[in-house]
Every structure is written in C-alpha cells, then in structure tokens.
N, C-alpha and C positions, 0 to 999 in steps of 0.2 A: 889432654887431661890424663893424669897419672892413674893407672889402674891400682886398685887396692890389692895388697898382697893376699894370697890365699890363706885361709885359716890353716892352722897346723894339721887339722884332720884332713883337709882337702889336699894339702901339700903331701902328706904321707900317702894319700890315695893315688896322687899323680905319680909319685915315685914308685909306688908298688906296680902301677900300670906299665911303667917303662920296662920292667924286667918280666920275663916269662915266669909264671908261677910253676913251682915244681909239679911234675906230673903226679896226679892223684890229689894234690891239695887244691889246685885251681878250681876244680868242679865245686868244692865246698866254699872256697873263699869268694867266688863270684856267683854263687847261687842266687836265683831270683825266685823266692817262694811264691809270690803272686803269679808269676808267669807259669811256674810249675803247676799250680792249681788250675789255671786256665787250660793248659795243654792236657792235663789229666782229664778234665771235663770233656774237651773236644774228642780225645781218643776214646773215651768211654762211650760217648754218643755215636761215634762212627761205627762202633761194634754192635749197635742196637738197631733193630728194625722198627720197633714201636716206641722207642724212647724210654725215658725214666722220669718218675716224679722226683722232686728235690730230695726226698728221703732215700729213695732208691739210688739216686745218683751219688749221694753222700756215702752210702754203703759201698757202692761200686768202686769209688776212688779211695776208700779207706779214710774218710774225713768226717767231721761233724757238719751238720747242716749249716751252722753258724759260720763255719770256715769257708764254705763255697757259695753262700747266698749272694754276696755282693759281686763275686766273679760271674755267677750265672746271670745276674741282672745286667751286668756290663756286657757280657757276650750277647745277650738278647738285644740290648740297645744298639750294639754295633752290627746287628744283623747276622751273627754267626749261628745263633740258635733261635728257636721259636717255641712258644708254649701254647698248647691246645686248650680246649675247653675243660679237659680233665686234668689240667696242670701238669701235663707230661712234656718234658723238654725233648726236642729233636733237633738235629742239625738242619740248617738251611743249605742252599747251594752256594753260599758265600765263598767258602774255601775253593769250591770247584771253579767259581768265576775268577777268583784270584789266580788259580793255576792256569786258566786259559789266557791270562794276560802275559804269561811267560812266553817269550818270543819263539822258542823252538816249537812249543805246543801250538801256539797261535798260527805259526807258519804251516805246520802240518795240517791243521784243520782247514785253513783257507785254501791250501793247494788240493786237499782231498775232496772237498765238497763238490766241485764240478764233476769230478770223476765218479763220486758216489751217486750223483743225480743221473749220470749216464748209465751207470750200472743198474739203477732202479728202473730206468726206462727200457733198457735192453732186456733185462731179465724178467720184468713185470713183478718183481719181488722187492720187499723192503731190504735194507742193508744198513750195516753200522760199522764204525771204526772203533777199535778198542785198544787200550794200552795197559801195560802192567804198572800199577802204582801201589806201593806199600803193602804187598802181600795179596793184592786182589787184582781183578781185571775190571777196568772202568770204561764205560762207553763214552767217547769224547765227541762223536759226531754220528748223526743218523739221518737217513732219508727214507720216507715212506714209499711204499709201492704206489704206482699210478692207478692201480686197479680200484674197484669199488670197495674192496675189503683188503685188509693187510694185517700182518703180524710183525711187530717190531719192538725194539727195546728203546726206552727213553734215554736221552743224554743225561749222564750223571749216575746211571744205574751201575751198581757193582755186581760182578758175577764171580762165580767160583773159578779158581785157577786150575784145579785138577779134574773137573768134570764137565768142562765146556770145550768146544772146538777152538774158540779163541784162546783160551788158556793153554790148550795143548800146542797150538802154533807158537805162542809166545815162549813156551818152555822148550819146545823141540829145537828151535833155531838159535838157542843160546849155547855157549860152551858149558862144559861140565861144572866149572866153578860158579858161573853165574846161575846156572840152573839149581845147584845145591843151595845157593844163597837165597834164591827166590822161594824155594820150598821150605827152607827154615823160617822165612818171614811170612809164610802163608797164613792168612787169616780166613777161616771158613766163613761163608755167608749162610744165611738161614736156608735150610733145606739142602745144602751141598752134600752130595753123596760121598761116603768114604771110598777112597781109592786104594786098592792094594798096591804097594810100591812096585812089585813085580809086573802087575798088569799095566801100571802107568808107564813103566820103562819100555814095555813092548809097544804100547800105543805111540809113545814119542818117537821111538825108532822107526815105526811105520810111517809116521807123519814126515819125518826127515827124508825118508826114502822116496815117498810120493811127492813131497813138496807142498802138501796141503793136508787139511783135515776134512773129512766128510763122514758124518755119523748121525744116527738118530739122536734127537735131543734127549738128554737125560732129565729134563724138567717138564717137557710138554709133549704129549702124544701127537703124532702126525707131522712133526717138524723134522726136516733133515738139515742139520747145520753144515754149511760149507764155509771153510775159513782158509784164507791164504795169508802168508806173512807179507808185511811191508818192510822192505829192507832199506837201510840208510847207508851213509858213508861207511867204508870198510866192511860192507855187507853185513851189518849188524841189525838184527831185527828190532824195529822200533814200534811196530803196531801190527794189528791183524784186521783184515777186512772179512766180515762175516755176512752171509746171507742165510736167514732162517727160512729155508725153502718150503713152500706149501704147494703140493701138487693139485692142479685143477682136475676135476673129474667130469666137468660138463663138456659141451661141444666147442667152447671157445678155444682157439689155438693159442698156445703159450709155450715158451721154451721148457724143455724137460730138464731133469736134474743134471744130466750130462752136459747139455748146452749151457745151463747156468754155471756149472763148474768151470767151463771154458771161459765164460764171460768174466767171472770173478778173477780167474787167473790172469786174464789180459789186463784188467783194471789194476790189479795189485802190482803187476809188472811195470805198468806205465807210471803208477804212483811211486814205486820204488826208484825208477830212473830219475824222476823229478826230485827225489829226496837224496840223490847222490849214489845210489847203488850202481855197481859196475857191471855185474853179470847176473841178472835175475833169470831164474829158470823155473817156470811154473809146471814143468813136466807134462804139459798138455800137447 
C-alpha cells in the first residue's frame, strides 16, 4: 500500500529537522512549553521541605494557577507528586526510583550493600552511602545498626554539601574545576549552616591530607560523622561512606571512634577497588 505524502507543514518540519538549528534559535524553535511547566514544578518542589499549595506553587514558578493545574494533576497521576490533606503538593520518590534504574547507580548500590552490612555489623553503628547530585548530597543506600537503638539517615534524604562530612569528602577529592562547578550549583537544604569560603577551603585541604573526614555533626549533638571517599575508575570520587558514630557509655563493649574509623576506611577501600580504583589509600 502506498503511503500518503506528508502534509506541507509536516514536510517542512521534517526538512527543518534534517539541518541543525542555528545556535540560539534552536532553543526557541524547539521549545516544549508543557514540558517546561512540568520541569519548573518538579524543580520548585525539590527545593521545598513542606511543599506548596497550588497557589504558592504558581507564585513560585511565576505562572497562573490555571497554567499549572493540569500539569500538577498529571504529575500526581503519574506518581511524581502527591497531595496531602492540606492540599499541599510534595515530591514522591518517583524520580529517585527512576535514577536508581540507571545502570551505574544500580551497580554501585548492589555492590555496596553487602559491604555496608559488614560495616554495620563490625562497627555496631548505622552507615550510609551518599552521592553528589544536582547541588546536593543524596543518600542512595543505608544499613541500620544491629544494636537495639541506632541513628541513621533514610534513603533519598538530601543533605548539605558544605556542612556535612559526606559533602566535604565529595568536594575534597574533586579537582579544582569540578569543585568550583559543584559549589556554583550548590542548593542549600533547610537548616544548612553558612560556611565561610576560607574555612571551607581549610577543611577540604585537611580532608585531602588525612584521606577522610571526621567531625562532630553540625546538625545533631552527640554524633561524630566519619566519612571516607569511594573512588572509581581513574581514581575519581564517586560516593562517600559515612558512619554517624554514637558513643556507648554503658558497660557493653563496642568499637571506639578510632576503631570505627579504621573499619570505615577498610570498607571504603574495598568498595573502591570493586568500582575500579587503582590505588586507594585510607591513611590508616
């Protein structure tokens, strides 16, 4: 059967697609307004802890309620956003789930989990694996302490880049160009402490020299955060392993902070080797 010839408008569109659009014009010629609205909504909600009502969301993205209503409903139907009893929209973990389908991330988590379980059992502490994503630090895997009580971060939680040990490790083991790019893209999380650039520079230099970060938590009293880098091919930092160390004060024997630091370094080195790193040095 002979196919019908494309309409003149379609033919013109096909011809236009065959040639590259001039730089600067292509962005406008091939704009997708509906997609832009959807992305604006997702980005706005990603920056909010408590979410927004539809009116607040419209103000945040600089549009009218009527312009975003159908898109918000569609995103809710597709499982990307949810609405609570107060009509506030928040993100679900749908995007995080999609990111986990990406093979490199999926491979990292699947390889890391057995080692994180070993770390939790040996240290008697909770532990988590975190990565840099879009200006923030995101927890991508976590294992609870085998003890009766524990302190840990949930998978999917976002943390500050400049005031956490995980963030310091992810910054310290990047080159200057990458580090500057990460700091320019930095998106502060709720409660994140302001960091003087000079102080941050000194901290990162110290982390590089020691090979790890160990510092009192800047969010919770009584916690000592211990973080080591996970290196990949070409010795490029791809993640950080963190233990929020809690000291026992009863009579039960448990590894002290120095022993836990050694365990974390050992686990991070082994995971790095599995991810293709050639010469990991935990300085322990």
